[in-house]
C-alpha positions in Angstrom: 129.1 40.0 56.9 130.3 36.8 57.3 133.1 37.7 59.3 131.0 39.8 61.4 128.7 37.3 61.8 131.2 34.6 63.1 132.1 36.9 64.9 129.5 37.7 66.7 128.9 34.5 66.9 132.2 33.6 68.8 131.6 36.4 71.5 128.1 36.0 72.4 128.6 31.8 73.1 131.6 33.0 75.1 129.3 35.4 77.0 126.7 32.5 77.4 129.3 30.4 78.4 130.9 32.9 80.9 127.0 33.1 82.7 126.9 29.6 82.5 129.8 29.1 84.8 128.8 32.1 86.9 125.4 29.9 87.4 127.5 26.7 88.6 130.0 28.3 90.8 126.9 30.6 92.3 123.8 29.4 92.2 122.7 31.9 94.3 123.1 34.2 90.9 119.9 32.7 89.4 117.9 34.5 91.2 119.1 38.2 90.0 115.9 38.8 87.5 119.1 40.8 85.5 121.2 38.1 84.8 118.8 35.9 84.3 117.0 37.9 81.3 121.0 38.9 79.8 122.0 35.3 80.0 118.8 34.4 78.4 119.0 37.0 75.2 123.1 36.1 74.6 121.9 32.7 74.9 119.3 33.4 71.9 121.6 35.4 69.6 124.1 32.7 69.7 122.0 30.6 68.8 120.8 32.8 66.2 124.4 33.9 64.8 125.4 30.8 64.3 122.3 29.8 62.4 122.9 32.4 60.4 126.1 31.8 59.9 124.8 27.5 59.2 122.8 29.6 55.8 124.9 31.9 54.6 127.6 28.5 53.7 
């Protein structure tokens, strides 16, 4: 289970970083509601996964 949480943490963090990178390179992407919702969800899941990993130690 711990390996799953580590992989999940890394994947959602990478997705979040990719979204923020796209926002930095294309500021007009902020106006896309689907993009912003998916960014918020991936950010929330990344935070949740890191918190879960930290509590498991």
